[in-house]
KOLROMAR-201594 format. One line per 5 residues: number of its first residue (from 1); for each residue y, x, z of N, C-alpha, C. Coordinates in nm, 3 decimals, decimal comma. Last residue first. Layout:
BEGIN
NUM> Y/X/Z/Y/X/Z/Y/X/Z; ...
END
This chain:
BEGIN
94> 0,386/-0,344/-0,136/0,323/-0,377/-0,265/0,188/-0,309/-0,275; 0,596/-0,471/0,119/0,481/-0,390/0,079/0,422/-0,439/-0,052; 0,940/-0,441/0,225/0,825/-0,514/0,174/0,715/-0,418/0,130; 1,238/-0,508/0,398/1,130/-0,412/0,375/1,012/-0,494/0,325; 1,583/-0,577/0,417/1,451/-0,614/0,365/1,360/-0,493/0,351
89> 1,842/-0,715/0,609/1,776/-0,592/0,568/1,631/-0,628/0,530; 2,127/-0,909/0,565/1,983/-0,908/0,592/1,925/-0,780/0,531; 2,439/-1,002/0,719/2,359/-0,928/0,621/2,213/-0,943/0,658; 2,759/-1,125/0,789/2,615/-1,148/0,795/2,545/-1,072/0,682; 3,027/-1,105/0,750/2,963/-0,995/0,822/2,812/-1,010/0,833
84> 3,101/-1,339/0,624/3,112/-1,215/0,550/3,045/-1,097/0,618; 2,867/-1,608/0,710/2,987/-1,526/0,723/2,984/-1,398/0,643; 2,622/-1,736/0,640/2,749/-1,809/0,638/2,871/-1,718/0,635; 2,356/-1,669/0,422/2,434/-1,624/0,537/2,572/-1,684/0,530; 2,033/-1,706/0,293/2,167/-1,764/0,307/2,231/-1,707/0,432
79> 1,788/-1,604/0,053/1,853/-1,588/0,183/1,991/-1,650/0,178; 1,469/-1,665/-0,106/1,615/-1,669/-0,104/1,666/-1,654/0,040; 1,199/-1,597/-0,314/1,250/-1,590/-0,177/1,402/-1,579/-0,181; 1,112/-1,574/-0,571/1,096/-1,705/-0,508/1,149/-1,710/-0,365; 1,131/-1,313/-0,653/1,231/-1,406/-0,705/1,221/-1,545/-0,642
74> 0,905/-1,194/-0,559/1,029/-1,172/-0,483/1,138/-1,270/-0,528; 0,606/-1,371/-0,553/0,716/-1,327/-0,637/0,841/-1,310/-0,551; 0,336/-1,242/-0,360/0,437/-1,346/-0,380/0,547/-1,287/-0,469; -0,019/-1,181/-0,357/0,120/-1,137/-0,377/0,213/-1,255/-0,405; -0,235/-1,273/-0,103/-0,194/-1,306/-0,238/-0,048/-1,264/-0,256
69> -0,322/-1,245/0,150/-0,295/-1,121/0,077/-0,260/-1,148/-0,068; -0,231/-1,415/0,445/-0,268/-1,424/0,304/-0,234/-1,292/0,235; -0,157/-1,440/0,708/-0,243/-1,329/0,669/-0,298/-1,341/0,527; 0,035/-1,606/0,794/-0,094/-1,669/0,766/-0,196/-1,567/0,714; 0,299/-1,533/0,843/0,198/-1,501/0,944/0,065/-1,571/0,920
64> 0,397/-1,619/0,584/0,449/-1,667/0,712/0,343/-1,656/0,820; 0,384/-1,316/0,391/0,341/-1,453/0,421/0,392/-1,492/0,559; 0,725/-1,358/0,445/0,617/-1,390/0,351/0,510/-1,285/0,370; 0,860/-1,284/0,674/0,904/-1,403/0,602/0,799/-1,450/0,504; 0,832/-1,151/0,973/0,750/-1,168/0,854/0,792/-1,296/0,786
59> 1,120/-0,993/1,100/1,043/-1,117/1,090/0,962/-1,117/0,962; 1,279/-0,788/1,336/1,207/-0,793/1,208/1,112/-0,913/1,206; 1,569/-0,882/1,492/1,423/-0,887/1,510/1,356/-0,892/1,372; 1,845/-0,904/1,462/1,788/-0,776/1,503/1,637/-0,772/1,519; 1,862/-1,249/1,513/1,936/-1,126/1,491/1,863/-1,005/1,547
54> 1,616/-1,449/1,366/1,675/-1,403/1,491/1,740/-1,267/1,468; 1,666/-1,667/1,093/1,618/-1,537/1,140/1,690/-1,501/1,269; 1,569/-1,998/1,030/1,672/-1,911/1,086/1,609/-1,780/1,134; 1,451/-2,136/0,731/1,417/-2,082/0,863/1,525/-1,984/0,907; 1,622/-2,416/0,578/1,559/-2,284/0,577/1,533/-2,238/0,719
49> 1,935/-2,576/0,604/1,799/-2,575/0,549/1,748/-2,432/0,542; 2,199/-2,573/0,660/2,115/-2,662/0,741/1,970/-2,664/0,694; 2,309/-2,383/0,484/2,349/-2,383/0,625/2,263/-2,472/0,715; 2,016/-2,314/0,277/2,159/-2,333/0,299/2,189/-2,338/0,448; 1,776/-2,311/0,010/1,818/-2,265/0,143/1,970/-2,280/0,157
44> 1,666/-2,376/-0,233/1,750/-2,477/-0,168/1,798/-2,436/-0,029; 1,490/-2,180/-0,314/1,620/-2,185/-0,381/1,716/-2,287/-0,318; 1,342/-2,124/0,014/1,336/-2,133/-0,132/1,478/-2,142/-0,189; 1,435/-1,902/0,275/1,353/-2,011/0,225/1,346/-2,006/0,074; 1,631/-1,809/0,562/1,554/-1,778/0,443/1,469/-1,898/0,403
39> 1,951/-1,739/0,712/1,837/-1,827/0,691/1,761/-1,781/0,567; 2,171/-1,602/0,941/2,089/-1,575/0,824/1,969/-1,670/0,823; 2,373/-1,592/1,142/2,348/-1,715/1,066/2,269/-1,690/0,937; 2,442/-1,358/1,277/2,384/-1,469/1,353/2,347/-1,591/1,270; 2,351/-1,019/1,188/2,443/-1,130/1,195/2,371/-1,250/1,255
34> 2,117/-0,913/1,028/2,229/-0,838/1,086/2,344/-0,939/1,086; 1,772/-0,978/1,032/1,908/-1,030/1,023/2,006/-0,938/1,094; 1,516/-0,850/0,845/1,586/-0,833/0,972/1,730/-0,878/0,953; 1,201/-0,929/0,699/1,347/-0,938/0,695/1,404/-0,923/0,835; 0,928/-0,835/0,510/0,981/-0,838/0,647/1,134/-0,834/0,636
29> 0,669/-0,945/0,312/0,813/-0,920/0,316/0,857/-0,935/0,461; 0,366/-0,855/0,136/0,436/-0,906/0,254/0,584/-0,867/0,245; 0,308/-0,806/-0,127/0,202/-0,862/-0,044/0,261/-0,920/0,084; 0,526/-0,885/-0,401/0,500/-0,817/-0,275/0,386/-0,886/-0,202; 0,666/-0,832/-0,730/0,580/-0,902/-0,635/0,558/-0,818/-0,511
24> 0,850/-0,883/-1,017/0,847/-0,812/-0,889/0,768/-0,894/-0,788; 0,885/-1,029/-1,246/0,755/-0,963/-1,229/0,744/-0,887/-1,097; 1,146/-1,121/-1,243/1,037/-1,217/-1,225/0,902/-1,153/-1,204; 1,413/-1,008/-1,082/1,307/-0,957/-1,167/1,183/-1,043/-1,144; 1,589/-1,078/-0,896/1,596/-1,156/-1,020/1,490/-1,109/-1,119
19> 1,524/-1,111/-0,550/1,514/-1,032/-0,672/1,525/-1,124/-0,792; 1,623/-1,290/-0,358/1,581/-1,156/-0,318/1,572/-1,063/-0,438; 1,916/-1,479/-0,416/1,777/-1,453/-0,452/1,742/-1,310/-0,416; 2,122/-1,639/-0,190/2,103/-1,519/-0,272/1,954/-1,496/-0,291; 2,355/-1,890/-0,129/2,213/-1,857/-0,134/2,196/-1,741/-0,232
14> 2,662/-1,805/0,045/2,586/-1,855/-0,070/2,439/-1,820/-0,054; 2,815/-1,675/0,235/2,827/-1,820/0,222/2,754/-1,879/0,102; 2,741/-1,394/0,198/2,879/-1,445/0,191/2,890/-1,594/0,162; 2,502/-1,229/0,186/2,510/-1,357/0,115/2,651/-1,417/0,102; 2,421/-0,916/0,140/2,532/-0,985/0,205/2,554/-1,118/0,133
9> 2,143/-0,710/0,195/2,196/-0,823/0,120/2,305/-0,889/0,202; 2,080/-0,362/0,187/2,118/-0,481/0,264/2,182/-0,586/0,173; 1,843/-0,256/-0,063/1,974/-0,241/0,002/2,009/-0,372/0,074; 1,500/-0,266/0,017/1,608/-0,313/-0,070/1,736/-0,291/0,007; 1,198/-0,072/0,023/1,315/-0,131/0,087/1,415/-0,173/-0,020
4> 0,838/-0,047/0,049/0,962/-0,051/-0,030/1,075/-0,109/0,055; 0,531/0,112/0,074/0,641/0,052/0,149/0,769/0,064/0,068; 0,222/0,049/-0,076/0,348/0,121/-0,085/0,456/0,044/-0,011; -0,117/0,084/0,000/0,000/0,000/0,000/0,124/0,089/0,000
END
């Protein structure tokens, strides 16, 4: 397994796709919120929709702790952050 990282994502009040490369896949994705209002989910994630990430705690976003080893498309994972200071740090395995 190869460990990969992505530069911090700053959503700035919008839903942001983890990757626009449709062929990019990962076995697992771990996200760490840097800020208090980071949510993750599908393309409909927003201020009242999606799972809230706890600040500073690495969270398995995919798979959702179900131990599935089926790769997931990075393009199917989205993040939302309300403020300009909110960011999310991503590490994933391929």
